[in-house]
PASEBA-1860 file (N, C-alpha, C; in nm, 3 decimals):
! residues 298
1> METYVPFL> 15.180/12.396/5.448/15.245/12.485/5.535/15.260/12.624/5.486 ~ 15.271/12.637/5.334/15.285/12.756/5.283/15.155/12.843/5.304 ~ 15.036/12.777/5.331/14.920/12.841/5.352/14.919/12.931/5.477 ~ 15.006/12.885/5.580/15.014/12.942/5.718/15.123/13.031/5.726 ~ 15.193/13.049/5.637/15.314/13.151/5.636/15.275/13.289/5.657 ~ 15.176/13.345/5.589/15.140/13.489/5.611/15.076/13.515/5.756 ~ 15.007/13.409/5.801/14.963/13.426/5.945/15.074/13.408/6.048 ~ 15.166/13.330/6.020/15.280/13.324/6.116/15.358/13.453/6.112
9> VNHWRTVG> 15.380/13.509/5.987/15.443/13.631/5.979/15.382/13.737/6.060 ~ 15.251/13.762/6.036/15.178/13.862/6.089/15.155/13.845/6.245 ~ 15.157/13.718/6.301/15.125/13.700/6.442/15.224/13.636/6.501 ~ 15.359/13.653/6.464/15.465/13.569/6.522/15.483/13.597/6.676 ~ 15.451/13.713/6.714/15.460/13.737/6.875/15.372/13.654/6.959 ~ 15.238/13.656/6.907/15.146/13.574/6.979/15.180/13.423/6.973 ~ 15.218/13.375/6.858/15.244/13.228/6.842/15.364/13.192/6.933 ~ 15.462/13.292/6.932/15.585/13.259/7.024/15.541/13.256/7.164
17> LISVSIAA> 15.464/13.348/7.222/15.423/13.347/7.354/15.351/13.210/7.390 ~ 15.263/13.166/7.300/15.177/13.044/7.324/15.272/12.932/7.336 ~ 15.372/12.937/7.239/15.462/12.816/7.220/15.545/12.810/7.361 ~ 15.595/12.941/7.407/15.675/12.930/7.530/15.584/12.877/7.656 ~ 15.474/12.928/7.659/15.382/12.902/7.764/15.358/12.751/7.776 ~ 15.333/12.689/7.644/15.300/12.529/7.648/15.432/12.469/7.686 ~ 15.538/12.509/7.631/15.667/12.450/7.681/15.693/12.459/7.824 ~ 15.664/12.572/7.896/15.687/12.592/8.029/15.592/12.496/8.117
25> GVALGQLN> 15.471/12.495/8.068/15.372/12.394/8.130/15.417/12.261/8.126 ~ 15.465/12.216/8.016/15.513/12.081/8.009/15.631/12.043/8.110 ~ 15.723/12.138/8.109/15.848/12.118/8.185/15.798/12.131/8.334 ~ 15.705/12.223/8.377/15.669/12.224/8.505/15.601/12.094/8.553 ~ 15.521/12.037/8.463/15.452/11.919/8.491/15.554/11.800/8.512 ~ 15.647/11.796/8.433/15.751/11.697/8.444/15.837/11.718/8.572 ~ 15.844/11.827/8.619/15.925/11.863/8.742/15.839/11.820/8.860 ~ 15.710/11.847/8.857/15.620/11.806/8.966/15.624/11.645/8.970
33> QTKGRTVN> 15.618/11.582/8.870/15.611/11.442/8.871/15.734/11.387/8.920 ~ 15.850/11.447/8.881/15.980/11.397/8.945/15.988/11.424/9.083 ~ 15.944/11.546/9.136/15.939/11.576/9.268/15.838/11.490/9.347 ~ 15.733/11.452/9.296/15.633/11.365/9.353/15.703/11.229/9.380 ~ 15.778/11.186/9.284/15.838/11.045/9.286/15.952/11.058/9.418 ~ 16.009/11.166/9.413/16.121/11.192/9.512/16.045/11.171/9.646 ~ 15.955/11.248/9.667/15.878/11.253/9.800/15.821/11.123/9.832 ~ 15.764/11.051/9.743/15.721/10.918/9.758/15.832/10.821/9.829
41> RNQQVHSN> 15.941/10.827/9.746/16.054/10.765/9.780/16.105/10.791/9.913 ~ 16.109/10.921/9.941/16.163/10.965/10.088/16.048/10.910/10.194 ~ 15.928/10.920/10.162/15.826/10.868/10.261/15.837/10.720/10.282 ~ 15.891/10.644/10.162/15.892/10.508/10.200/16.024/10.462/10.268 ~ 16.133/10.548/10.241/16.256/10.528/10.325/16.232/10.565/10.471 ~ 16.156/10.667/10.502/16.143/10.707/10.640/16.018/10.641/10.705 ~ 15.937/10.560/10.627/15.818/10.515/10.681/15.842/10.423/10.812 ~ 15.967/10.357/10.811/15.999/10.270/10.924/16.063/10.329/11.032
49> IVVKPVKS> 16.094/10.466/11.029/16.173/10.542/11.132/16.070/10.619/11.222 ~ 16.088/10.590/11.351/15.994/10.651/11.451/16.079/10.778/11.509 ~ 16.011/10.896/11.489/16.098/11.010/11.548/16.038/11.031/11.687 ~ 16.122/11.018/11.777/16.083/11.048/11.908/16.127/11.179/11.969 ~ 16.041/11.256/11.993/16.056/11.407/12.033/16.122/11.392/12.171 ~ 16.205/11.486/12.210/16.277/11.490/12.337/16.169/11.549/12.434 ~ 16.142/11.474/12.544/16.048/11.505/12.632/16.107/11.542/12.763 ~ 16.032/11.635/12.829/16.083/11.682/12.968/16.054/11.579/13.074
57> ESANEQVD> 16.104/11.588/13.188/16.085/11.495/13.295/15.925/11.487/13.311 ~ 15.867/11.597/13.315/15.720/11.603/13.352/15.635/11.536/13.234 ~ 15.686/11.554/13.115/15.611/11.473/13.012/15.638/11.332/13.016 ~ 15.750/11.282/13.051/15.766/11.154/13.072/15.682/11.075/13.191 ~ 15.631/11.174/13.289/15.565/11.114/13.389/15.421/11.100/13.357 ~ 15.375/11.124/13.225/15.243/11.122/13.198/15.207/10.979/13.159 ~ 15.298/10.881/13.183/15.257/10.736/13.128/15.141/10.690/13.178 ~ 15.081/10.742/13.292/14.958/10.684/13.331/14.839/10.710/13.237
65> EVKDDDQQ> 14.851/10.789/13.133/14.741/10.818/13.037/14.750/10.704/12.931 ~ 14.861/10.631/12.924/14.872/10.519/12.817/14.798/10.396/12.857 ~ 14.732/10.337/12.764/14.651/10.226/12.797/14.743/10.099/12.781 ~ 14.728/10.006/12.884/14.823/9.900/12.880/14.726/9.774/12.864 ~ 14.754/9.696/12.751/14.666/9.590/12.715/14.701/9.458/12.798 ~ 14.797/9.452/12.865/14.850/9.341/12.946/14.775/9.346/13.091 ~ 14.732/9.244/13.139/14.683/9.255/13.271/14.794/9.311/13.375 ~ 14.737/9.362/13.476/14.830/9.423/13.578/14.896/9.332/13.674
73> FPEDQEVL> 14.845/9.209/13.668/14.897/9.107/13.779/14.973/9.006/13.709 ~ 15.075/8.945/13.770/15.153/8.834/13.712/15.072/8.722/13.660 ~ 15.097/8.673/13.542/15.010/8.572/13.469/14.983/8.454/13.564 ~ 15.054/8.414/13.652/15.040/8.292/13.732/14.979/8.329/13.865 ~ 14.930/8.452/13.875/14.867/8.487/14.008/14.723/8.521/13.970 ~ 14.619/8.443/14.033/14.488/8.471/14.005/14.427/8.546/14.142 ~ 14.376/8.659/14.107/14.325/8.732/14.230/14.170/8.700/14.243 ~ 14.143/8.642/14.356/14.006/8.599/14.370/13.946/8.680/14.481
81> PIVFQYEK> 13.811/8.711/14.476/13.746/8.792/14.585/13.736/8.719/14.706 ~ 13.756/8.789/14.813/13.725/8.737/14.950/13.627/8.813/15.019 ~ 13.577/8.756/15.130/13.479/8.815/15.217/13.541/8.932/15.293 ~ 13.479/9.055/15.278/13.530/9.156/15.356/13.500/9.150/15.493 ~ 13.604/9.155/15.585/13.566/9.139/15.726/13.536/9.272/15.778 ~ 13.411/9.289/15.835/13.364/9.410/15.881/13.260/9.397/15.990 ~ 13.265/9.488/16.092/13.161/9.482/16.198/13.111/9.620/16.216 ~ 12.988/9.637/16.181/12.917/9.765/16.159/12.907/9.828/16.319
89> PSEVDSIR> 12.964/9.946/16.334/12.947/10.017/16.468/12.805/10.067/16.468 ~ 12.758/10.095/16.603/12.636/10.157/16.622/12.662/10.317/16.576 ~ 12.560/10.380/16.557/12.561/10.526/16.513/12.620/10.609/16.614 ~ 12.596/10.584/16.737/12.660/10.654/16.856/12.801/10.632/16.850 ~ 12.859/10.513/16.833/12.978/10.479/16.842/13.057/10.531/16.719 ~ 12.991/10.538/16.615/13.059/10.592/16.485/13.077/10.744/16.490 ~ 12.979/10.810/16.556/12.985/10.951/16.581/13.096/10.990/16.683 ~ 13.102/10.898/16.783/13.219/10.923/16.884/13.347/10.901/16.834
97> RSEEFYLR> 13.374/10.798/16.759/13.495/10.764/16.696/13.542/10.874/16.594 ~ 13.442/10.908/16.503/13.482/11.018/16.412/13.519/11.147/16.470 ~ 13.450/11.187/16.582/13.475/11.303/16.646/13.610/11.305/16.723 ~ 13.649/11.185/16.798/13.767/11.189/16.858/13.886/11.188/16.752 ~ 13.869/11.128/16.632/13.978/11.125/16.542/13.986/11.268/16.487 ~ 13.876/11.349/16.462/13.890/11.475/16.415/13.958/11.563/16.523 ~ 13.931/11.546/16.646/13.981/11.639/16.748/14.148/11.616/16.754 ~ 14.177/11.492/16.741/14.335/11.462/16.742/14.392/11.518/16.615
105> MNQRRSVR> 14.331/11.508/16.493/14.376/11.558/16.372/14.379/11.707/16.371 ~ 14.275/11.768/16.444/14.277/11.919/16.441/14.387/11.985/16.512 ~ 14.460/11.892/16.605/14.579/11.953/16.676/14.703/11.951/16.579 ~ 14.701/11.884/16.461/14.819/11.880/16.366/14.842/12.026/16.330 ~ 14.964/12.049/16.329/15.031/12.181/16.278/15.160/12.142/16.197 ~ 15.182/12.223/16.099/15.321/12.222/16.030/15.418/12.277/16.127 ~ 15.516/12.187/16.176/15.614/12.234/16.273/15.745/12.217/16.205 ~ 15.823/12.335/16.217/15.965/12.341/16.162/16.074/12.336/16.245
113> EISSDPVA> 16.037/12.350/16.390/16.125/12.350/16.497/16.114/12.199/16.555 ~ 16.195/12.115/16.496/16.181/11.970/16.526/16.305/11.932/16.610 ~ 16.282/11.863/16.725/16.382/11.810/16.817/16.465/11.707/16.755 ~ 16.593/11.689/16.797/16.683/11.579/16.754/16.668/11.467/16.845 ~ 16.575/11.460/16.942/16.538/11.348/17.026/16.513/11.229/16.940 ~ 16.558/11.111/16.971/16.546/10.996/16.905/16.404/10.947/16.886 ~ 16.358/10.887/16.786/16.227/10.820/16.764/16.260/10.672/16.717 ~ 16.198/10.582/16.786/16.215/10.440/16.759/16.186/10.403/16.607
121> LEVIENII> 16.267/10.325/16.544/16.254/10.294/16.410/16.119/10.211/16.398 ~ 16.077/10.143/16.489/15.940/10.063/16.486/15.827/10.175/16.472 ~ 15.834/10.286/16.524/15.744/10.388/16.504/15.730/10.420/16.356 ~ 15.846/10.441/16.302/15.856/10.501/16.171/15.806/10.387/16.077 ~ 15.839/10.257/16.107/15.796/10.145/16.025/15.634/10.137/16.033 ~ 15.574/10.161/16.144/15.433/10.161/16.151/15.368/10.273/16.074 ~ 15.436/10.376/16.065/15.396/10.505/15.999/15.394/10.463/15.852 ~ 15.501/10.405/15.790/15.522/10.371/15.664/15.424/10.259/15.620
129> KTGGTSPS> 15.399/10.159/15.705/15.309/10.063/15.680/15.167/10.116/15.664 ~ 15.133/10.216/15.753/15.001/10.285/15.723/14.992/10.362/15.591 ~ 15.089/10.424/15.549/15.088/10.487/15.419/15.070/10.383/15.314 ~ 15.119/10.260/15.340/15.104/10.155/15.239/14.972/10.111/15.233 ~ 14.879/10.136/15.317/14.741/10.083/15.315/14.658/10.183/15.228 ~ 14.720/10.278/15.163/14.630/10.381/15.083/14.595/10.316/14.952 ~ 14.484/10.359/14.905/14.421/10.302/14.780/14.527/10.352/14.664 ~ 14.526/10.277/14.553/14.591/10.328/14.442/14.532/10.285/14.308
137> GAHTEPWT> 14.564/10.343/14.203/14.509/10.325/14.071/14.549/10.178/14.040 ~ 14.452/10.095/14.000/14.457/9.950/13.968/14.551/9.877/14.053 ~ 14.545/9.926/14.184/14.622/9.853/14.286/14.772/9.838/14.245 ~ 14.835/9.942/14.190/14.973/9.937/14.150/15.067/9.986/14.252 ~ 15.009/10.063/14.368/15.091/10.095/14.473/15.222/10.161/14.434 ~ 15.208/10.283/14.361/15.326/10.331/14.291/15.406/10.432/14.387 ~ 15.442/10.374/14.502/15.521/10.464/14.592/15.637/10.393/14.653 ~ 15.733/10.474/14.675/15.851/10.423/14.753/15.884/10.528/14.867
145> FVVVSNLE> 15.893/10.487/14.990/15.907/10.569/15.100/16.061/10.548/15.146 ~ 16.149/10.634/15.129/16.288/10.618/15.165/16.295/10.692/15.303 ~ 16.341/10.622/15.398/16.360/10.676/15.533/16.509/10.701/15.563 ~ 16.550/10.818/15.605/16.682/10.845/15.635/16.711/10.894/15.783 ~ 16.799/10.819/15.846/16.834/10.871/15.982/16.992/10.896/15.986 ~ 17.071/10.859/15.884/17.217/10.869/15.886/17.238/11.021/15.872 ~ 17.315/11.085/15.966/17.349/11.224/15.967/17.412/11.276/15.854 ~ 17.513/11.208/15.803/17.581/11.254/15.687/17.498/11.254/15.562
153> MKQQIRQI> 17.412/11.156/15.550/17.322/11.164/15.437/17.227/11.286/15.448 ~ 17.173/11.299/15.563/17.083/11.419/15.592/17.164/11.549/15.557 ~ 17.275/11.554/15.597/17.360/11.679/15.553/17.377/11.701/15.403 ~ 17.394/11.594/15.340/17.400/11.601/15.196/17.268/11.651/15.124 ~ 17.154/11.584/15.193/17.024/11.622/15.120/17.003/11.772/15.166 ~ 17.035/11.828/15.280/17.008/11.956/15.321/17.097/12.047/15.222 ~ 17.225/12.012/15.201/17.308/12.088/15.113/17.238/12.103/14.972 ~ 17.180/11.996/14.913/17.124/12.003/14.793/17.006/12.094/14.791
161> IEAEEEIN> 16.918/12.079/14.876/16.793/12.160/14.895/16.814/12.298/14.919 ~ 16.901/12.335/15.017/16.922/12.474/15.040/16.984/12.558/14.934 ~ 17.085/12.482/14.850/17.135/12.550/14.731/17.035/12.586/14.639 ~ 16.941/12.491/14.614/16.827/12.523/14.516/16.735/12.607/14.574 ~ 16.692/12.611/14.690/16.608/12.691/14.766/16.648/12.837/14.759 ~ 16.772/12.870/14.764/16.829/13.003/14.767/16.789/13.063/14.628 ~ 16.821/12.975/14.533/16.788/13.035/14.386/16.640/13.053/14.368 ~ 16.556/12.952/14.435/16.425/12.958/14.426/16.370/13.097/14.495
169> YKQRMGDV> 16.425/13.126/14.597/16.379/13.246/14.674/16.422/13.381/14.600 ~ 16.539/13.368/14.557/16.593/13.497/14.496/16.556/13.525/14.344 ~ 16.532/13.410/14.268/16.506/13.425/14.138/16.383/13.373/14.083 ~ 16.339/13.233/14.120/16.245/13.159/14.044/16.107/13.194/14.100 ~ 16.094/13.214/14.230/15.958/13.215/14.296/15.878/13.346/14.267 ~ 15.965/13.462/14.257/15.890/13.582/14.241/15.847/13.645/14.377 ~ 15.828/13.797/14.361/15.811/13.852/14.487/15.678/13.819/14.550 ~ 15.566/13.806/14.473/15.441/13.769/14.534/15.450/13.633/14.615
177> WVQDLQPV> 15.495/13.530/14.559/15.528/13.407/14.627/15.597/13.434/14.760 ~ 15.714/13.499/14.746/15.797/13.519/14.872/15.717/13.600/14.985 ~ 15.653/13.701/14.937/15.563/13.775/15.037/15.452/13.683/15.093 ~ 15.397/13.603/15.031/15.292/13.515/15.072/15.351/13.416/15.182 ~ 15.486/13.395/15.178/15.542/13.298/15.274/15.585/13.375/15.397 ~ 15.573/13.507/15.407/15.633/13.586/15.521/15.560/13.542/15.647 ~ 15.418/13.524/15.654/15.368/13.484/15.781/15.405/13.357/15.826 ~ 15.451/13.270/15.733/15.515/13.127/15.786/15.651/13.154/15.842
185> GTTWVKEY> 15.733/13.245/15.791/15.858/13.268/15.835/15.959/13.183/15.775 ~ 15.930/13.133/15.645/16.018/13.039/15.590/16.132/13.113/15.511 ~ 16.251/13.052/15.493/16.362/13.105/15.414/16.415/12.976/15.351 ~ 16.524/13.002/15.274/16.591/12.885/15.215/16.672/12.794/15.301 ~ 16.678/12.843/15.436/16.766/12.783/15.528/16.660/12.672/15.594 ~ 16.704/12.538/15.600/16.614/12.441/15.645/16.681/12.361/15.760 ~ 16.690/12.416/15.875/16.758/12.334/15.983/16.690/12.198/16.015 ~ 16.576/12.183/16.005/16.499/12.065/16.038/16.555/11.946/15.956
193> LTEAPWLI> 16.610/11.978/15.833/16.662/11.869/15.745/16.767/11.777/15.817 ~ 16.847/11.847/15.912/16.940/11.770/15.991/16.911/11.756/16.131 ~ 16.826/11.827/16.190/16.796/11.822/16.325/16.695/11.713/16.353 ~ 16.596/11.693/16.264/16.496/11.596/16.270/16.556/11.443/16.284 ~ 16.528/11.363/16.374/16.595/11.232/16.369/16.555/11.152/16.233 ~ 16.446/11.187/16.163/16.408/11.109/16.057/16.370/11.192/15.929 ~ 16.402/11.155/15.823/16.360/11.221/15.698/16.283/11.095/15.610 ~ 16.159/11.138/15.576/16.088/11.049/15.484/16.076/11.110/15.363
201> LIFKQVHG> 16.130/11.050/15.249/16.130/11.103/15.123/16.038/11.021/15.034 ~ 15.932/11.089/14.984/15.818/11.021/14.921/15.848/11.021/14.761 ~ 15.876/10.911/14.707/15.890/10.899/14.553/15.773/10.830/14.500 ~ 15.727/10.890/14.376/15.620/10.838/14.307/15.693/10.752/14.191 ~ 15.653/10.621/14.166/15.694/10.545/14.072/15.605/10.571/13.939 ~ 15.655/10.641/13.833/15.586/10.672/13.716/15.554/10.551/13.649 ~ 15.631/10.445/13.654/15.583/10.308/13.611/15.663/10.201/13.691 ~ 15.618/10.079/13.672/15.693/9.968/13.730/15.743/9.873/13.624
209> FKQNGQKK> 15.758/9.751/13.663/15.807/9.648/13.571/15.729/9.521/13.581 ~ 15.708/9.468/13.463/15.649/9.328/13.466/15.750/9.230/13.494 ~ 15.719/9.099/13.494/15.809/8.991/13.511/15.901/8.972/13.394 ~ 15.851/9.016/13.267/15.921/9.004/13.146/16.010/9.119/13.125 ~ 16.025/9.214/13.223/16.106/9.331/13.201/16.029/9.448/13.146 ~ 15.933/9.429/13.086/15.849/9.546/13.019/15.795/9.645/13.122 ~ 15.763/9.760/13.078/15.701/9.879/13.165/15.568/9.832/13.200 ~ 15.532/9.854/13.331/15.403/9.836/13.379/15.347/9.978/13.414
217> IHYYNEIS> 15.233/10.004/13.350/15.173/10.138/13.365/15.129/10.150/13.511 ~ 15.162/10.263/13.582/15.103/10.300/13.707/14.999/10.403/13.685 ~ 14.877/10.376/13.690/14.772/10.473/13.666/14.756/10.573/13.785 ~ 14.748/10.702/13.743/14.729/10.803/13.845/14.839/10.799/13.951 ~ 14.959/10.783/13.921/15.056/10.757/14.017/15.063/10.869/14.112 ~ 15.060/10.994/14.067/15.086/11.110/14.155/14.978/11.128/14.240 ~ 14.842/11.103/14.192/14.736/11.116/14.284/14.735/11.011/14.398 ~ 14.772/10.889/14.354/14.781/10.786/14.439/14.886/10.799/14.558
225> VSIATGFL> 14.996/10.852/14.519/15.105/10.886/14.617/15.064/11.007/14.697 ~ 14.985/11.094/14.648/14.945/11.214/14.739/14.852/11.155/14.833 ~ 14.757/11.073/14.795/14.660/11.017/14.899/14.744/10.942/15.003 ~ 14.843/10.867/14.978/14.922/10.796/15.053/14.985/10.889/15.152 ~ 15.030/10.994/15.122/15.103/11.093/15.199/14.998/11.142/15.306 ~ 14.869/11.167/15.268/14.771/11.201/15.370/14.763/11.095/15.469 ~ 14.777/10.962/15.434/14.780/10.869/15.535/14.896/10.874/15.627 ~ 15.004/10.917/15.563/15.125/10.912/15.646/15.122/11.047/15.740
233> LAAIQEAG> 15.060/11.152/15.707/15.047/11.265/15.796/14.956/11.235/15.906 ~ 14.850/11.150/15.870/14.749/11.104/15.990/14.824/11.023/16.081 ~ 14.908/10.929/16.035/14.986/10.827/16.110/15.086/10.900/16.190 ~ 15.153/10.998/16.140/15.255/11.083/16.217/15.179/11.146/16.335 ~ 15.068/11.217/16.316/14.992/11.270/16.414/14.946/11.192/16.517 ~ 14.900/11.058/16.480/14.855/10.971/16.574/14.975/10.906/16.668 ~ 15.094/10.911/16.618/15.203/10.866/16.685/15.263/10.968/16.785 ~ 15.201/11.092/16.784/15.238/11.207/16.867/15.366/11.275/16.820
241> LVTVTTTP> 15.389/11.258/16.697/15.496/11.324/16.623/15.465/11.447/16.551 ~ 15.556/11.520/16.493/15.528/11.647/16.402/15.614/11.625/16.279 ~ 15.560/11.699/16.184/15.623/11.722/16.050/15.589/11.850/15.985 ~ 15.656/11.867/15.866/15.614/11.976/15.782/15.636/11.912/15.637 ~ 15.527/11.942/15.560/15.525/11.886/15.431/15.622/11.993/15.342 ~ 15.725/11.939/15.282/15.817/12.009/15.202/15.822/11.959/15.052 ~ 15.821/12.046/14.960/15.837/12.017/14.820/15.960/12.063/14.767 ~ 16.069/11.980/14.762/16.203/12.019/14.711/16.199/12.065/14.572
249> LNCGPSIR> 16.174/12.188/14.548/16.169/12.240/14.400/16.299/12.227/14.333 ~ 16.302/12.156/14.211/16.420/12.137/14.135/16.544/12.064/14.197 ~ 16.502/11.988/14.317/16.595/11.906/14.379/16.599/11.760/14.357 ~ 16.477/11.719/14.285/16.446/11.580/14.272/16.560/11.497/14.208 ~ 16.601/11.538/14.098/16.701/11.446/14.021/16.829/11.431/14.106 ~ 16.876/11.544/14.174/17.014/11.539/14.251/16.972/11.436/14.363 ~ 16.859/11.449/14.430/16.853/11.366/14.549/16.820/11.231/14.502 ~ 16.760/11.205/14.397/16.746/11.066/14.352/16.873/10.996/14.334
257> VLLNRPVN> 16.970/11.073/14.275/17.093/11.010/14.240/17.171/10.988/14.374 ~ 17.161/11.080/14.462/17.224/11.056/14.595/17.179/10.940/14.660 ~ 17.039/10.914/14.663/16.990/10.797/14.722/16.986/10.676/14.625 ~ 17.042/10.694/14.520/17.058/10.565/14.430/16.928/10.505/14.399 ~ 16.819/10.596/14.374/16.697/10.549/14.327/16.683/10.530/14.171 ~ 16.610/10.441/14.136/16.604/10.429/13.982/16.532/10.532/13.901 ~ 16.552/10.538/13.773/16.496/10.655/13.712/16.341/10.657/13.684 ~ 16.283/10.546/13.715/16.129/10.550/13.718/16.065/10.616/13.837
265> EKLLLLLP> 16.156/10.657/13.933/16.102/10.709/14.060/16.142/10.870/14.066 ~ 16.024/10.940/14.092/16.040/11.088/14.106/16.014/11.133/14.239 ~ 16.092/11.214/14.297/16.073/11.270/14.436/15.948/11.360/14.423 ~ 15.864/11.340/14.518/15.733/11.414/14.524/15.725/11.507/14.646 ~ 15.756/11.459/14.766/15.752/11.517/14.889/15.853/11.472/14.985 ~ 15.890/11.567/15.084/15.988/11.526/15.187/15.934/11.565/15.321 ~ 15.922/11.452/15.408/15.875/11.489/15.545/15.976/11.461/15.643 ~ 16.024/11.572/15.732/16.100/11.551/15.841/16.022/11.522/15.962
273> VGYPKVGA> 16.068/11.418/16.025/15.972/11.373/16.131/16.048/11.354/16.263 ~ 15.967/11.405/16.383/16.037/11.401/16.496/15.934/11.446/16.609 ~ 15.999/11.475/16.721/15.907/11.548/16.834/15.943/11.703/16.822 ~ 15.842/11.784/16.856/15.866/11.933/16.853/15.969/11.975/16.957 ~ 16.047/12.074/16.927/16.143/12.128/17.028/16.057/12.193/17.136 ~ 16.118/12.186/17.246/16.056/12.270/17.373/16.041/12.418/17.332 ~ 15.925/12.467/17.351/15.898/12.600/17.318/15.867/12.630/17.162 ~ 15.848/12.526/17.089/15.837/12.545/16.937/15.710/12.627/16.917
281> TVPDFKRK> 15.721/12.707/16.818/15.602/12.799/16.771/15.559/12.771/16.650 ~ 15.430/12.799/16.611/15.364/12.775/16.479/15.287/12.909/16.445 ~ 15.255/12.938/16.336/15.162/13.054/16.292/15.034/13.026/16.344 ~ 14.970/13.129/16.389/14.826/13.131/16.452/14.731/13.114/16.332 ~ 14.738/13.038/16.259/14.646/13.002/16.128/14.507/12.957/16.190 ~ 14.406/13.010/16.133/14.256/12.961/16.159/14.226/12.877/16.035 ~ 14.157/12.761/16.069/14.105/12.674/15.951/13.979/12.718/15.919 ~ 13.928/12.689/15.780/13.790/12.727/15.735/13.695/12.662/15.813
289> PLYDIMVH> 13.597/12.710/15.842/13.476/12.647/15.917/13.418/12.544/15.826 ~ 13.339/12.453/15.881/13.270/12.354/15.800/13.185/12.396/15.689 ~ 13.118/12.498/15.707/13.019/12.558/15.601/13.113/12.615/15.481 ~ 13.231/12.644/15.499/13.320/12.686/15.375/13.382/12.581/15.309 ~ 13.387/12.457/15.369/13.435/12.344/15.275/13.357/12.234/15.254 ~ 13.237/12.239/15.303/13.134/12.123/15.278/13.008/12.177/15.217 ~ 12.969/12.118/15.100/12.838/12.144/15.046/12.745/12.022/15.049 ~ 12.626/12.043/15.106/12.545/11.943/15.128/12.415/11.944/15.047
297> YQ> 12.388/11.841/14.963/12.263/11.829/14.889/12.168/11.744/14.956 ~ 12.061/11.785/14.989/11.949/11.691/15.049/11.832/11.662/14.939
END
């Protein structure tokens, strides 16, 4: 030890700094080890906790993207193929039928001036049955068609929609959107909601339920219900009635509660249905010609 005394005396600053650095390094290492053990313990404590982020209603509707390992049909129901009943028409007859149907559909217009003249329930039932023939993802048929003829109920629906629509027109939609609607002549006032003898409220079922109570995935539910709505529009036209497709923006939850519909159903569209008023007018819109909407590859 005495041999190193002169060295320590001459270089005490350097030796001191080295000693402090070594001590700090050891202390830091111990701190990291302690911190690492704490983190590991925390990870073990929280490993069984599932954090569920709060989702908006639109996010919850994306359940059709989730894979369902269970079969879509009840376990005791075996779906067997059957022979498709079909009689092939002649080419002439096929052309004639397709043209006649097109000519009837080409008369369809969105009519907002709807008469209060009564429409038989049987007609509405046939229209709904036609909508129910629409295809759907995995044959889940994810639709509910709520029909309303009760005047008091229609008044409550109108009150909900007009209150939200006034906010939409004045605040949410913006000037460009409002200006684009000027040729149509719409405002937040919707007389047809109480004047039309029938309202058809179209709900999409974002999921269903299996026999055991678990959720049943409804694949492509919004697309399926939108296709079904097209069937409804065609059936309404075929029945000699009129309607206008309405999308009650921000009204869905309130109307769902009013109609006592379950939480797995979301309002997609509303159709007031009836006969047109005498002298009803519509915008003189022109439809795109065939060459603008059809692309043919030969």
